[in-house]
DRENPA-3360 file (N, C-alpha, C; in nm, 2 decimals, always signed):
BEGIN
1 = XXXXXXXX = +0.08/-0.12/-0.01/+0.00/+0.00/+0.00/+0.09/+0.13/+0.00 ~ +0.19/+0.12/+0.08/+0.28/+0.22/+0.08/+0.36/+0.26/-0.04 ~ +0.40/+0.14/-0.11/+0.46/+0.16/-0.24/+0.37/+0.22/-0.34 ~ +0.24/+0.18/-0.34/+0.14/+0.23/-0.43/+0.12/+0.36/-0.40 ~ +0.12/+0.41/-0.29/+0.09/+0.55/-0.24/+0.22/+0.64/-0.29 ~ +0.33/+0.57/-0.28/+0.45/+0.66/-0.33/+0.44/+0.66/-0.48 ~ +0.42/+0.58/-0.55/+0.39/+0.59/-0.70/+0.30/+0.69/-0.73 ~ +0.18/+0.69/-0.66/+0.07/+0.79/-0.68/+0.13/+0.93/-0.66;
9 = XXXXXXXX = +0.21/+0.95/-0.56/+0.27/+1.08/-0.53/+0.37/+1.12/-0.64 ~ +0.44/+1.02/-0.67/+0.55/+1.04/-0.79/+0.48/+1.09/-0.92 ~ +0.37/+1.03/-0.96/+0.29/+1.06/-1.07/+0.22/+1.19/-1.06 ~ +0.18/+1.23/-0.93/+0.12/+1.36/-0.91/+0.24/+1.47/-0.93 ~ +0.36/+1.43/-0.88/+0.46/+1.53/-0.89/+0.49/+1.55/-1.05 ~ +0.50/+1.44/-1.13/+0.52/+1.45/-1.26/+0.40/+1.53/-1.34 ~ +0.29/+1.52/-1.29/+0.18/+1.59/-1.34/+0.20/+1.75/-1.31 ~ +0.24/+1.78/-1.18/+0.26/+1.90/-1.15/+0.37/+1.96/-1.24;
17 = XXXXXXXX = +0.48/+1.89/-1.26/+0.59/+1.93/-1.34/+0.55/+1.97/-1.48 ~ +0.46/+1.88/-1.54/+0.41/+1.91/-1.68/+0.33/+2.03/-1.68 ~ +0.24/+2.05/-1.59/+0.17/+2.18/-1.59/+0.26/+2.29/-1.56 ~ +0.36/+2.27/-1.48/+0.46/+2.38/-1.46/+0.54/+2.42/-1.59 ~ +0.57/+2.32/-1.67/+0.64/+2.34/-1.80/+0.54/+2.42/-1.90 ~ +0.42/+2.37/-1.89/+0.32/+2.44/-1.99/+0.30/+2.58/-1.95 ~ +0.29/+2.61/-1.81/+0.28/+2.74/-1.77/+0.42/+2.82/-1.81 ~ +0.53/+2.78/-1.79/+0.66/+2.84/-1.82/+0.66/+2.88/-1.98;
25 = XXXXXXXX = +0.61/+2.78/-2.06/+0.61/+2.80/-2.19/+0.52/+2.92/-2.23 ~ +0.40/+2.91/-2.17/+0.30/+3.04/-2.18/+0.37/+3.16/-2.14 ~ +0.44/+3.16/-2.03/+0.51/+3.27/-1.98/+0.62/+3.33/-2.08 ~ +0.69/+3.23/-2.13/+0.80/+3.27/-2.22/+0.74/+3.33/-2.35 ~ +0.63/+3.27/-2.39/+0.57/+3.33/-2.51/+0.51/+3.47/-2.48 ~ +0.47/+3.49/-2.36/+0.40/+3.62/-2.30/+0.52/+3.72/-2.29 ~ +0.64/+3.67/-2.26/+0.75/+3.76/-2.22/+0.79/+3.84/-2.33 ~ +0.76/+3.79/-2.45/+0.80/+3.85/-2.58/+0.72/+3.99/-2.59;
33 = XXXXXXXX = +0.59/+3.98/-2.53/+0.51/+4.09/-2.55/+0.50/+4.18/-2.42 ~ +0.53/+4.11/-2.29/+0.50/+4.18/-2.17/+0.64/+4.22/-2.10 ~ +0.62/+4.29/-1.99/+0.74/+4.34/-1.92/+0.82/+4.22/-1.84 ~ +0.95/+4.20/-1.87/+1.02/+4.09/-1.81/+1.03/+4.08/-1.66 ~ +1.02/+4.19/-1.59/+1.01/+4.18/-1.44/+0.89/+4.11/-1.39 ~ +0.77/+4.14/-1.45/+0.65/+4.06/-1.40/+0.67/+3.91/-1.43 ~ +0.72/+3.87/-1.54/+0.74/+3.74/-1.58/+0.84/+3.67/-1.48 ~ +0.94/+3.76/-1.44/+1.03/+3.68/-1.34/+0.96/+3.66/-1.20;
41 = XXXXXXXX = +0.88/+3.76/-1.18/+0.81/+3.74/-1.05/+0.72/+3.62/-1.06 ~ +0.64/+3.60/-1.15/+0.57/+3.48/-1.18/+0.64/+3.35/-1.17 ~ +0.75/+3.36/-1.24/+0.84/+3.24/-1.24/+0.88/+3.20/-1.10 ~ +0.92/+3.31/-1.03/+0.97/+3.27/-0.89/+0.85/+3.22/-0.81 ~ +0.73/+3.28/-0.82/+0.62/+3.23/-0.75/+0.59/+3.09/-0.77 ~ +0.60/+3.04/-0.91/+0.56/+2.91/-0.94/+0.67/+2.82/-0.90 ~ +0.80/+2.86/-0.91/+0.91/+2.77/-0.86/+0.90/+2.76/-0.71 ~ +0.86/+2.85/-0.63/+0.86/+2.84/-0.49/+0.73/+2.75/-0.46;
49 = XXXXXXXX = +0.61/+2.76/-0.52/+0.50/+2.67/-0.50/+0.54/+2.53/-0.54 ~ +0.61/+2.51/-0.64/+0.64/+2.38/-0.69/+0.75/+2.32/-0.60 ~ +0.84/+2.39/-0.55/+0.94/+2.35/-0.46/+0.88/+2.30/-0.33 ~ +0.78/+2.37/-0.28/+0.71/+2.34/-0.16/+0.63/+2.19/-0.18 ~ +0.57/+2.18/-0.30/+0.50/+2.05/-0.33/+0.61/+1.93/-0.34 ~ +0.73/+1.96/-0.41/+0.83/+1.86/-0.42/+0.89/+1.83/-0.28 ~ +0.90/+1.93/-0.19/+0.95/+1.90/-0.05/+0.85/+1.80/+0.01 ~ +0.73/+1.85/+0.01/+0.63/+1.76/+0.07/+0.63/+1.63/+0.03;
57 = XXXXXXXX = +0.63/+1.60/-0.11/+0.63/+1.48/-0.17/+0.75/+1.40/-0.13 ~ +0.87/+1.46/-0.13/+0.99/+1.40/-0.09/+0.99/+1.35/+0.06 ~ +0.92/+1.43/+0.15/+0.92/+1.40/+0.29/+0.82/+1.28/+0.30 ~ +0.71/+1.28/+0.23/+0.62/+1.16/+0.24/+0.69/+1.04/+0.19 ~ +0.76/+1.05/+0.09/+0.82/+0.93/+0.03/+0.93/+0.88/+0.13 ~ +0.99/+0.97/+0.20/+1.09/+0.92/+0.31/+1.02/+0.86/+0.41 ~ +0.90/+0.89/+0.46/+0.84/+0.85/+0.57/+0.78/+0.71/+0.52 ~ +0.73/+0.70/+0.39/+0.70/+0.57/+0.34/+0.80/+0.47/+0.34;
65 = XXXXXXXX = +0.92/+0.51/+0.30/+1.03/+0.42/+0.28/+1.07/+0.36/+0.43 ~ +1.07/+0.45/+0.53/+1.10/+0.42/+0.66/+1.00/+0.32/+0.72 ~ +0.88/+0.34/+0.68/+0.77/+0.25/+0.73/+0.78/+0.13/+0.67 ~ +0.81/+0.12/+0.53/+0.84/-0.02/+0.46/+0.95/-0.08/+0.53 ~ +1.07/-0.01/+0.57/+1.18/-0.08/+0.63/+1.14/-0.14/+0.75 ~ +1.08/-0.07/+0.84/+1.02/-0.11/+0.97/+0.93/-0.24/+0.96 ~ +0.84/-0.22/+0.86/+0.75/-0.33/+0.84/+0.82/-0.46/+0.80 ~ +0.92/-0.44/+0.70/+1.00/-0.56/+0.66/+1.08/-0.63/+0.77;
73 = XXXXXXXX = +1.14/-0.53/+0.86/+1.22/-0.58/+0.97/+1.14/-0.66/+1.07 ~ +1.01/-0.62/+1.10/+0.91/-0.69/+1.18/+0.89/-0.81/+1.12 ~ +0.86/-0.81/+1.00/+0.82/-0.93/+0.93/+0.93/-1.04/+0.94 ~ +1.06/-0.99/+0.92/+1.17/-1.09/+0.93/+1.18/-1.14/+1.08 ~ +1.17/-1.05/+1.17/+1.16/-1.10/+1.31/+1.06/-1.20/+1.34 ~ +0.94/-1.18/+1.30/+0.82/-1.26/+1.32/+0.86/-1.40/+1.25 ~ +0.90/-1.40/+1.13/+0.93/-1.52/+1.06/+1.05/-1.61/+1.14 ~ +1.15/-1.53/+1.19/+1.26/-1.60/+1.28/+1.19/-1.66/+1.40;
81 = XXXXXXXX = +1.10/-1.59/+1.46/+1.03/-1.64/+1.58/+0.95/-1.76/+1.54 ~ +0.88/-1.76/+1.43/+0.80/-1.88/+1.39/+0.89/-2.00/+1.38 ~ +1.00/-1.97/+1.31/+1.10/-2.09/+1.28/+1.15/-2.14/+1.42 ~ +1.18/-2.06/+1.51/+1.23/-2.10/+1.64/+1.12/-2.18/+1.72 ~ +1.00/-2.13/+1.71/+0.88/-2.20/+1.78/+0.87/-2.34/+1.71 ~ +0.88/-2.34/+1.58/+0.86/-2.47/+1.51/+0.96/-2.58/+1.55 ~ +1.08/-2.52/+1.57/+1.20/-2.61/+1.61/+1.17/-2.65/+1.75 ~ +1.13/-2.57/+1.83/+1.11/-2.60/+1.97/+0.99/-2.70/+1.99;
89 = XXXXXXXX = +0.89/-2.68/+1.90/+0.77/-2.78/+1.90/+0.81/-2.91/+1.85 ~ +0.90/-2.91/+1.76/+0.95/-3.04/+1.70/+1.03/-3.11/+1.81 ~ +1.10/-3.05/+1.87/+1.20/-3.11/+1.99/+1.10/-3.15/+2.10 ~ +1.01/-3.07/+2.14/+0.92/-3.11/+2.24/+0.84/-3.24/+2.20 ~ +0.80/-3.24/+2.09/+0.72/-3.37/+2.04/+0.81/-3.49/+2.04 ~ +0.93/-3.47/+2.00/+1.02/-3.59/+2.01/+1.05/-3.63/+2.15 ~ +1.07/-3.54/+2.23/+1.07/-3.59/+2.39/+0.95/-3.65/+2.43 ~ +0.83/-3.60/+2.38/+0.69/-3.66/+2.43/+0.70/-3.80/+2.37;
97 = XXXXXXXX = +0.73/-3.82/+2.25/+0.73/-3.95/+2.19/+0.82/-4.05/+2.25 ~ +0.94/-4.00/+2.29/+1.04/-4.08/+2.36/+0.98/-4.13/+2.51 ~ +0.92/-4.03/+2.56/+0.86/-4.06/+2.71/+0.75/-4.17/+2.69 ~ +0.66/-4.14/+2.58/+0.55/-4.23/+2.57/+0.60/-4.38/+2.55 ~ +0.71/-4.38/+2.46/+0.76/-4.52/+2.43/+0.82/-4.58/+2.55 ~ +0.89/-4.50/+2.63/+0.96/-4.55/+2.77/+0.84/-4.61/+2.86 ~ +0.74/-4.52/+2.87/+0.63/-4.56/+2.95/+0.56/-4.68/+2.91 ~ +0.54/-4.71/+2.78/+0.48/-4.83/+2.73/+0.57/-4.95/+2.75;
105 = XXXXXXXX = +0.71/-4.93/+2.73/+0.79/-5.03/+2.75/+0.80/-5.08/+2.91 ~ +0.79/-4.97/+3.00/+0.79/-5.00/+3.13/+0.67/-5.07/+3.17 ~ +0.56/-5.04/+3.11/+0.42/-5.09/+3.14/+0.42/-5.25/+3.10 ~ +0.48/-5.27/+2.98/+0.49/-5.41/+2.94/+0.59/-5.50/+3.02 ~ +0.69/-5.43/+3.07/+0.79/-5.50/+3.15/+0.72/-5.53/+3.29 ~ +0.64/-5.44/+3.33/+0.59/-5.46/+3.46/+0.48/-5.58/+3.46 ~ +0.41/-5.57/+3.34/+0.29/-5.67/+3.32/+0.36/-5.82/+3.30 ~ +0.47/-5.82/+3.23/+0.53/-5.96/+3.21/+0.59/-6.00/+3.35;
113 = XXXXXXXX = +0.66/-5.92/+3.43/+0.71/-5.95/+3.56/+0.61/-5.99/+3.66 ~ +0.50/-5.92/+3.66/+0.39/-5.95/+3.75/+0.33/-6.09/+3.73 ~ +0.32/-6.12/+3.60/+0.27/-6.25/+3.57/+0.36/-6.36/+3.59 ~ +0.51/-6.35/+3.57/+0.59/-6.45/+3.60/+0.62/-6.47/+3.75 ~ +0.62/-6.36/+3.81/+0.65/-6.36/+3.98/+0.53/-6.35/+4.04 ~ +0.41/-6.37/+3.99/+0.28/-6.36/+4.07/+0.27/-6.44/+4.20 ~ +0.33/-6.55/+4.20/+0.34/-6.64/+4.32/+0.43/-6.58/+4.43 ~ +0.53/-6.51/+4.38/+0.63/-6.47/+4.48/+0.62/-6.33/+4.52;
121 = XXXXXXXX = +0.55/-6.25/+4.46/+0.54/-6.11/+4.48/+0.40/-6.09/+4.53 ~ +0.39/-6.01/+4.64/+0.25/-5.99/+4.69/+0.21/-5.86/+4.63 ~ +0.08/-5.82/+4.65/+0.03/-5.70/+4.60/+0.09/-5.57/+4.66 ~ +0.13/-5.58/+4.79/+0.19/-5.47/+4.85/+0.33/-5.45/+4.80 ~ +0.40/-5.54/+4.75/+0.53/-5.52/+4.70/+0.51/-5.44/+4.56 ~ +0.40/-5.49/+4.48/+0.38/-5.42/+4.36/+0.34/-5.27/+4.38 ~ +0.27/-5.26/+4.48/+0.23/-5.10/+4.50/+0.35/-5.03/+4.55 ~ +0.44/-5.08/+4.62/+0.56/-5.01/+4.65/+0.65/-4.98/+4.53;
129 = XXX = +0.67/-5.09/+4.45/+0.74/-5.07/+4.32/+0.69/-4.98/+4.23 ~ +0.57/-4.96/+4.22/+0.50/-4.86/+4.13/+0.52/-4.72/+4.18 ~ +0.51/-4.70/+4.30/+0.52/-4.58/+4.37/+0.67/-4.54/+4.37;
% end
C-alpha cells in the first residue's frame, strides 16, 4: 500500500511538473510581449510553489520508505520467531514420543514380571514398586 501511495505521489509530481512546464512555456511566449520583471516574479512564485510540493512529496516518500523498512524488519523478526517455535515444538514432540515409548515399555515389563512372579510377589510389593 505504501509503495502504491509512493507511486501515486510520484505521478502527481510528474503531473505538477508538466503543468509547470506548460505554464513556463506560456510565460515565455508572453514575455516577448510583456514586461520581463512581471514574468520573473511569476516564475519565482511558481518555482516556490512547486518546490514546496516537491519537498512535501519527498518528505512523504521518506516516511513511507522508513515505514516499509520497519514493516519488513518486523516481518523478518516474526518469521524468525515462527521458525524458532517450530523447532522447539518439534523437539518437544520428540521428547514426548520418547517418553510415551519408555512408559509403554515399562508398562509391558511390569505386566510380564507380575505374571511370572505372581506367586512370589505380593500386591503390597507391587504397589511399593510402582510408587
